[in-house]
C-alpha positions as CSV (number, residue, x, y, z in Angstrom):
1,M,-18.1,-24.1,3.6
2,T,-19.4,-20.6,2.8
3,T,-20.4,-20.0,-0.8
4,P,-18.1,-17.4,-2.4
5,P,-19.5,-14.2,-3.9
6,R,-20.9,-14.8,-7.4
7,A,-19.9,-12.9,-10.5
8,L,-21.2,-13.3,-14.1
9,T,-19.5,-12.2,-17.3
10,I,-21.4,-11.7,-20.5
11,A,-18.7,-11.4,-23.1
12,G,-16.8,-12.9,-26.0
13,S,-14.4,-15.8,-25.9
14,D,-10.7,-15.1,-26.6
15,S,-9.0,-18.2,-27.9
16,G,-5.6,-16.8,-26.9
17,G,-6.8,-16.5,-23.3
18,G,-5.6,-12.9,-22.8
19,A,-9.0,-11.0,-22.9
20,G,-12.7,-11.7,-22.9
21,I,-14.3,-14.2,-20.7
22,Q,-11.0,-15.9,-20.1
23,A,-9.5,-12.7,-18.5
24,D,-12.8,-12.1,-16.7
25,L,-13.0,-15.5,-15.1
26,R,-9.3,-15.4,-14.2
27,T,-9.8,-12.1,-12.4
28,F,-12.9,-13.2,-10.7
29,A,-11.1,-16.3,-9.3
30,V,-8.0,-14.5,-8.0
31,L,-10.3,-12.0,-6.2
32,G,-12.2,-14.7,-4.5
33,C,-15.4,-15.0,-6.6
34,H,-17.2,-17.9,-8.3
35,G,-17.3,-16.9,-11.9
36,S,-20.1,-17.8,-14.4
37,S,-20.2,-16.9,-18.1
38,A,-22.5,-16.2,-21.0
39,V,-20.5,-16.4,-24.2
40,T,-21.6,-13.8,-26.9
41,A,-19.1,-14.7,-29.6
42,V,-16.3,-17.0,-30.4
43,T,-13.2,-15.2,-31.7
44,V,-10.3,-16.6,-33.6
45,Q,-7.4,-14.7,-32.1
46,N,-4.0,-14.9,-30.6
47,S,-1.4,-12.3,-29.5
48,L,-1.2,-10.9,-33.0
49,G,-4.8,-10.0,-33.3
50,V,-8.4,-11.1,-34.1
51,H,-8.6,-13.3,-37.2
52,G,-12.3,-14.1,-37.1
53,I,-15.5,-13.5,-35.1
54,H,-18.4,-15.9,-34.9
55,P,-21.4,-14.6,-33.0
56,V,-23.5,-16.9,-30.8
57,P,-27.2,-16.8,-31.7
58,P,-29.0,-14.2,-29.6
59,E,-31.4,-16.6,-28.1
60,T,-28.5,-18.8,-27.0
61,V,-26.8,-15.8,-25.3
62,A,-30.1,-14.9,-23.5
63,G,-30.5,-18.6,-22.5
64,Q,-27.1,-18.7,-20.9
65,V,-27.8,-15.5,-18.9
66,A,-31.2,-16.8,-17.8
67,A,-29.8,-20.2,-16.9
68,V,-27.1,-18.7,-14.7
69,L,-29.2,-16.0,-13.0
70,G,-32.3,-18.2,-12.6
71,D,-30.4,-20.8,-10.7
72,I,-27.0,-19.7,-9.5
73,G,-27.6,-16.0,-9.3
74,A,-25.0,-13.2,-9.3
75,D,-24.0,-10.7,-6.7
76,A,-22.6,-8.6,-9.6
77,A,-22.3,-8.9,-13.4
78,K,-20.4,-7.4,-16.3
79,T,-20.8,-7.1,-20.0
80,G,-17.9,-7.1,-22.5
81,M,-18.1,-7.7,-26.2
82,L,-21.8,-7.7,-27.2
83,L,-21.1,-7.4,-30.9
84,S,-24.6,-6.8,-32.4
85,A,-28.0,-5.2,-31.8
86,G,-29.7,-8.6,-31.7
87,I,-27.4,-9.9,-28.9
88,I,-27.7,-6.6,-27.0
89,E,-31.5,-6.8,-27.1
90,A,-31.5,-10.5,-26.1
91,V,-29.2,-9.7,-23.1
92,A,-31.5,-6.8,-22.1
93,D,-34.5,-9.1,-22.2
94,A,-32.8,-11.6,-20.0
95,L,-31.8,-8.9,-17.5
96,D,-35.4,-7.7,-17.5
97,R,-36.4,-11.2,-16.3
98,Y,-33.5,-11.5,-13.9
99,P,-32.3,-8.0,-12.9
100,V,-28.8,-7.5,-11.6
101,D,-28.4,-4.3,-9.5
102,R,-24.6,-4.2,-9.7
103,L,-24.0,-4.3,-13.4
104,V,-20.7,-3.1,-14.9
105,V,-20.7,-2.4,-18.6
106,D,-17.4,-2.4,-20.5
107,P,-18.5,-1.0,-23.9
108,V,-16.0,-3.0,-26.0
109,M,-15.9,-1.6,-29.5
110,V,-12.5,-2.2,-31.1
111,A,-9.8,-4.8,-30.4
112,K,-6.2,-3.8,-29.7
113,G,-5.3,-4.8,-33.2
114,G,-8.1,-2.7,-34.8
115,S,-10.8,-5.3,-35.4
116,R,-14.3,-3.9,-34.7
117,L,-16.0,-5.7,-31.8
118,L,-19.2,-3.7,-31.9
119,R,-21.1,-3.5,-35.2
120,D,-22.3,-0.1,-36.5
121,D,-25.9,-0.8,-35.8
122,A,-25.2,-1.8,-32.2
123,R,-24.1,1.6,-30.7
124,D,-27.7,2.8,-30.4
125,A,-28.9,-0.5,-29.0
126,L,-26.1,-0.4,-26.4
127,V,-27.1,3.1,-25.4
128,R,-30.9,2.4,-25.4
129,H,-30.9,-1.1,-23.8
130,V,-27.8,-1.6,-21.7
131,L,-26.4,1.7,-20.3
132,P,-29.6,2.6,-18.4
133,R,-29.2,-0.7,-16.5
134,A,-25.5,-0.1,-15.6
135,L,-24.2,0.8,-12.2
136,L,-20.9,1.6,-13.9
137,V,-19.8,2.0,-17.5
138,T,-16.0,1.8,-18.2
139,P,-15.1,3.3,-21.6
140,N,-11.6,4.1,-22.8
141,L,-11.1,7.4,-24.6
142,P,-12.1,6.2,-28.1
143,E,-15.1,4.4,-26.8
144,A,-16.2,7.5,-24.8
145,E,-15.9,9.6,-27.9
146,V,-18.3,7.3,-29.7
147,L,-20.7,7.3,-26.8
148,C,-20.8,11.1,-26.1
149,G,-20.3,12.2,-29.8
150,R,-17.4,14.5,-29.3
151,E,-13.6,14.4,-29.3
152,I,-11.7,14.3,-26.1
153,R,-8.5,16.2,-26.2
154,S,-8.1,17.8,-22.8
155,P,-8.9,17.1,-19.1
156,A,-11.9,19.5,-19.5
157,D,-13.1,17.4,-22.4
158,A,-12.8,14.3,-20.3
159,R,-14.8,15.7,-17.5
160,D,-17.5,16.9,-20.0
161,A,-17.5,13.4,-21.6
162,C,-18.2,11.9,-18.2
163,R,-21.2,14.1,-17.7
164,R,-22.5,13.4,-21.2
165,I,-22.2,9.6,-20.7
166,L,-24.1,9.9,-17.4
167,D,-26.9,11.5,-19.3
168,L,-27.2,8.2,-21.3
169,G,-28.5,6.5,-18.1
170,P,-25.7,4.7,-16.1
171,R,-25.4,5.6,-12.4
172,A,-21.6,6.1,-12.8
173,V,-18.9,6.3,-15.4
174,L,-15.2,5.5,-15.2
175,L,-13.3,7.1,-18.1
176,K,-10.0,5.3,-18.6
177,G,-7.1,7.5,-19.7
178,G,-4.7,4.9,-21.0
179,H,-5.2,5.9,-24.7
180,G,-4.3,9.5,-23.9
181,H,-0.8,11.0,-23.5
182,E,-0.9,12.1,-19.8
183,D,1.8,10.8,-17.5
184,P,0.8,9.8,-15.0
185,V,-2.2,8.2,-16.6
186,V,-5.4,9.7,-15.2
187,D,-8.7,7.7,-15.0
188,R,-11.7,9.9,-14.1
189,W,-14.9,8.6,-12.5
190,L,-18.1,10.4,-11.8
191,A,-21.4,9.2,-10.3
192,R,-24.9,10.7,-10.5
193,D,-24.8,11.7,-6.9
194,G,-21.7,13.8,-7.5
195,E,-19.3,11.4,-6.0
196,G,-16.2,10.9,-8.1
197,G,-12.5,11.7,-8.5
198,E,-9.3,11.1,-10.4
199,L,-7.1,8.0,-10.1
200,R,-3.5,8.3,-11.2
201,A,-0.8,5.7,-12.0
202,P,2.6,6.0,-13.7
203,R,2.4,5.3,-17.4
204,L,4.1,1.9,-18.0
205,E,6.1,1.3,-21.2
206,T,5.1,-2.2,-22.0
207,P,3.6,-4.0,-25.0
208,H,1.9,-6.5,-22.7
209,T,-1.5,-4.8,-22.4
210,H,-3.9,-7.4,-23.9
211,G,-7.0,-7.6,-21.8
212,T,-6.5,-4.4,-19.9
213,G,-10.1,-3.2,-20.1
214,C,-11.4,-6.7,-19.3
215,T,-9.2,-7.0,-16.3
216,L,-10.2,-3.7,-14.9
217,S,-14.0,-4.1,-15.4
218,A,-13.8,-7.7,-14.1
219,A,-11.9,-6.5,-11.0
220,V,-14.6,-3.8,-10.3
221,T,-17.3,-6.5,-10.8
222,A,-15.6,-9.0,-8.4
223,L,-15.1,-6.3,-5.7
224,L,-18.8,-5.2,-6.0
225,A,-19.8,-8.9,-5.7
226,R,-17.8,-9.0,-2.5
227,G,-20.0,-6.2,-1.1
228,E,-17.7,-3.2,-1.5
229,A,-19.1,0.2,-2.2
230,L,-18.6,1.5,-5.7
231,A,-16.0,4.2,-4.8
232,R,-13.9,1.6,-3.0
233,A,-14.3,-1.0,-5.7
234,V,-13.2,1.5,-8.4
235,E,-10.2,2.6,-6.3
236,R,-9.0,-1.0,-5.5
237,A,-9.6,-2.2,-9.1
238,H,-7.5,0.6,-10.4
239,G,-4.6,-0.4,-8.2
240,F,-5.2,-4.1,-9.1
241,L,-4.9,-3.3,-12.8
242,H,-1.7,-1.3,-12.4
243,R,-0.1,-4.3,-10.7
244,A,-1.4,-6.7,-13.4
245,L,0.0,-4.4,-16.1
246,R,3.3,-4.1,-14.3
247,A,3.5,-7.9,-14.2
248,G,2.3,-8.5,-17.8
249,Y,4.3,-11.1,-19.6
250,A,5.3,-12.0,-23.2
251,L,3.1,-14.6,-24.8
252,G,3.4,-15.3,-28.5
253,A,4.8,-12.9,-31.0
254,G,2.5,-9.9,-30.3
255,H,0.9,-8.3,-27.3
256,G,1.1,-10.3,-24.1
257,P,-1.6,-10.2,-21.5
258,T,-2.0,-8.5,-18.1
259,N,-1.2,-10.8,-15.1
260,P,-4.0,-10.8,-12.5
261,Y,-2.3,-13.7,-10.7
262,A,0.7,-11.6,-9.9
263,A,-1.6,-8.6,-9.1
264,A,-3.4,-10.7,-6.5
265,R,-0.1,-11.9,-5.0
266,L,1.2,-8.4,-4.8
267,A,-2.1,-7.4,-3.2
268,G,-1.7,-10.0,-0.5
269,R,0.4,-10.0,2.6
270,D,2.7,-7.1,1.7
271,A,-0.3,-5.0,0.8
272,V,-2.0,-5.8,4.1
273,L,1.0,-4.6,6.0
274,E,1.2,-1.4,3.9
275,R,-2.5,-0.7,4.5
276,L,-1.9,-1.1,8.3
277,R,0.9,1.4,8.1
278,E,-1.3,3.8,6.2
279,A,-4.0,3.3,8.8
280,W,-1.6,4.1,11.6
281,D,-0.6,7.3,9.9
282,L,-4.2,8.3,9.8
283,L,-4.6,7.5,13.5
284,E,-1.4,9.2,14.5
285,A,-2.4,12.4,12.7
286,A,-5.9,12.5,14.1
287,N,-5.0,11.1,17.6
288,P,-8.3,9.5,18.7
289,A,-6.6,8.8,22.1
290,G,-9.9,9.2,23.9
291,L,-11.2,6.0,22.3
292,V,-8.4,3.8,23.6
293,P,-9.8,1.5,26.3
294,E,-8.1,0.5,29.5
295,V,-6.8,-2.8,27.9
296,Q,-5.6,-0.7,25.0
297,S,-6.5,-1.0,21.3
298,N,-5.3,-2.9,18.3
299,L,-6.0,-2.7,14.7
300,A,-5.9,-5.8,12.5
301,E,-6.5,-6.8,8.9
302,A,-6.8,-10.3,7.4
303,V,-5.7,-11.4,3.9
304,D,-8.4,-12.6,1.6
305,G,-9.2,-16.2,2.3
306,A,-7.6,-16.1,5.8
307,E,-7.8,-19.4,7.5
308,G,-5.5,-19.0,10.6
309,F,-3.9,-16.6,13.0
310,D,-0.9,-16.2,10.8
311,D,-3.1,-14.8,8.0
312,V,-4.1,-11.8,10.2
313,A,-1.7,-8.9,10.8
314,A,-1.9,-6.5,13.7
315,F,0.4,-4.3,15.9
316,P,2.6,-6.2,18.5
317,G,2.1,-4.8,22.0
318,R,-1.2,-3.1,20.9
319,L,-1.9,0.6,20.3
320,V,-1.7,2.4,23.6
321,R,-2.6,5.8,25.1
322,C,0.4,7.6,26.6
323,E,0.7,11.2,27.6
324,G,-2.5,12.1,25.8
325,R,-1.5,10.5,22.5
326,I,-2.2,7.2,20.7
327,R,1.1,5.4,20.3
328,R,2.4,2.1,18.9
329,L,5.2,-0.1,20.2
330,D,6.2,-1.6,16.8
331,G,5.1,-1.8,13.2
332,P,2.5,-4.3,12.0
333,R,3.2,-8.0,11.5
334,F,1.3,-11.2,10.9
335,G,0.3,-13.3,13.9
336,A,0.6,-10.4,16.3
337,S,-2.8,-10.7,17.9
338,R,-4.8,-13.9,18.3
339,H,-7.7,-12.0,19.9
340,M,-8.2,-9.8,16.8
341,A,-7.6,-12.7,14.5
342,K,-10.4,-14.7,16.1
343,I,-12.8,-11.8,15.5
344,L,-11.8,-11.5,11.8
345,L,-11.8,-15.2,11.2
346,A,-15.3,-15.6,12.7
347,S,-16.4,-12.7,10.5
348,A,-14.9,-14.2,7.3
349,R,-16.4,-17.6,7.9
350,R,-19.8,-16.1,7.8
351,G,-19.2,-14.2,4.5
352,S,-18.7,-10.7,6.0
353,P,-17.2,-8.3,3.5
354,F,-15.1,-6.8,6.4
355,R,-11.5,-7.8,6.7
356,A,-10.3,-5.3,9.3
357,V,-11.3,-4.3,12.8
358,M,-10.2,-2.0,15.7
359,N,-11.4,-2.2,19.3
360,V,-12.3,1.1,21.1
361,R,-13.7,1.9,24.5
362,Y,-17.3,1.2,25.2
363,G,-19.8,3.9,26.3
364,A,-23.2,5.2,25.5
365,D,-21.5,8.3,24.1
366,V,-19.3,6.1,21.8
367,L,-22.3,4.1,20.5
368,A,-24.2,7.4,19.9
369,A,-21.2,8.8,18.0
370,C,-20.9,5.6,15.9
371,R,-24.5,5.9,14.9
372,A,-24.1,9.6,14.2
373,T,-21.4,8.8,11.6
374,G,-23.8,6.4,9.9
375,L,-22.4,3.2,11.3
376,V,-24.8,0.2,11.8
377,V,-24.3,-0.9,15.4
378,E,-25.2,-4.2,17.0
379,G,-24.3,-5.9,20.3
380,F,-24.1,-9.2,22.2
381,S,-24.3,-10.1,25.8
382,R,-21.6,-12.2,27.4
383,A,-24.3,-13.6,29.7
384,G,-25.4,-15.8,26.8
385,E,-22.0,-17.5,26.4
386,P,-21.8,-21.2,26.6
387,D,-19.7,-22.4,29.5
388,D,-17.0,-23.8,27.3
389,V,-16.7,-20.5,25.6
390,K,-16.6,-18.5,28.8
391,H,-13.7,-20.5,30.2
392,T,-11.6,-20.5,27.1
393,E,-9.4,-17.5,26.9
394,G,-10.2,-15.3,23.9
395,S,-13.2,-17.4,22.7
396,S,-15.8,-14.8,23.8
397,L,-14.9,-12.5,21.0
398,E,-15.1,-15.2,18.4
399,W,-18.4,-16.4,19.8
400,G,-19.9,-13.0,20.1
401,T,-19.0,-11.9,16.6
402,G,-20.5,-15.0,15.2
403,A,-23.6,-14.7,17.3
404,V,-24.3,-11.2,16.0
405,L,-23.7,-12.1,12.3
406,D,-25.9,-15.2,12.6
407,R,-28.6,-13.1,14.2
408,C,-28.5,-10.2,11.8
409,G,-27.8,-12.0,8.6
410,T,-25.6,-9.1,7.5
411,A,-22.4,-7.7,9.0
412,P,-22.9,-4.5,11.1
413,D,-20.2,-1.8,11.0
414,A,-19.7,-2.0,14.8
415,I,-20.2,-4.7,17.4
416,Y,-20.2,-4.0,21.1
417,D,-20.5,-6.0,24.3
418,E,-21.1,-4.6,27.9
419,G,-18.5,-6.7,29.5
420,D,-18.6,-9.3,32.3
421,M,-16.7,-10.1,35.5
422,G,-13.1,-9.2,34.8
423,K,-13.9,-8.4,31.1
424,E,-13.9,-4.7,30.0
425,P,-16.9,-3.7,27.8
426,M,-15.8,-2.9,24.3
427,V,-16.8,-1.7,20.8
428,R,-15.2,-3.1,17.7
429,I,-15.4,-1.1,14.5
430,F,-15.1,-3.0,11.2
431,G,-14.2,-2.1,7.7
432,T,-13.2,-3.6,4.4
433,D,-9.5,-2.7,5.1
434,A,-7.4,-1.1,7.8
435,P,-7.5,2.5,6.4
436,E,-11.3,2.4,6.2
437,V,-11.4,1.3,9.9
438,A,-9.0,4.1,10.8
439,R,-11.2,6.7,9.0
440,R,-14.3,5.4,10.8
441,V,-12.5,5.5,14.2
442,V,-11.4,9.1,13.4
443,A,-14.9,10.1,12.4
444,V,-16.3,8.6,15.6
445,A,-13.7,10.6,17.7
446,R,-14.7,13.8,15.9
447,A,-18.4,13.1,16.5
448,L,-17.6,12.7,20.2
449,E,-15.8,16.1,20.2
450,S,-18.7,17.7,18.4
451,R,-21.1,16.4,21.0
452,K,-18.9,17.7,23.8
453,D,-18.7,21.1,22.2
454,A,-22.5,21.2,21.7
455,R,-22.9,20.8,25.5
């Protein structure tokens, strides 16, 4: 069985189970990651608040980090409550010995009930030792005010705060807007390379918000561990948190927790169908009909953890070219294409981060256009197929996909084959989800048009 992506949380323990490492590990699990932990402090808390904080000795915290990273490793990690300068320095030393490139820093400072979770002497240590190691830092508005040293009262203030926090060393910042008064709530993110944007969600009137920051930062960490790009991880984690908040539940007499279990379920089969519909809208608007092969196209996406054909959704009757336009016969449904399912299941078994694929016509011009848009392209020859594969309908695609992934060690963005007797040559373009595949196909179609215009 393929080892799942690995995610590490370095944070405090919440005895009530709503936040801290408990929320992190819960989120890692529902997003398909193996979670490890390094406990920084033991809190005495429940839904009514934090009643005591007992720090773990810094050397023990560092030992936990080193033990995990030196043996199990981590594809991504996050920090939560670090509490003191001593713990921060110990964590930084451990990360010097075992660097983690994809580090998310949730600069936890104050609990929902008002208890301080970062001592006064620790702010400078956090800025000096941890932020420069971060791929992403995820402050809420009060935390951002502490980090950047100014009040945030307007959208312009928030944008300025993002720039100031970037100056402290992280490669990107996600400034959460939940503590503000905007409706919809606006989260703003900005990276050093200029990438960024605003993420909006309706403000939810609910008291069940315990663990909100932990759930969000853990979701980003899990998605990064799964190989997603930062922009996509932030976007998907934002949607995941909104679903978890919407499904939050009463627990005890105070603030109930977010519900990542429900968020994962809501993000499952229904969300796959919705993404396929979104992808179709992109294709219909751009009309890359020139990429539809003689046997027609299809676009498919698998649920996380897909094990069989019924876990993969596609378009019944395929996507066809008719009167110069790309058209569909029906909306997406699960079990609609065994051929596309075989490709995605073979991809998933080998740990590929891609869960969606679309087949387009083969040609030297198409391969050149794929490469011109930045896609990594690899191919296989059907001449190398074992006889049992060659004579089993649909098995070539599964075999060829697996052969490329085994040979390359990583998943290319596009896989082609040059066909065989009675088999049309084909290019298959992959992505993390159906809309990403659709955008890639549209970009390839536009690159083809640009090459024609240049001639």
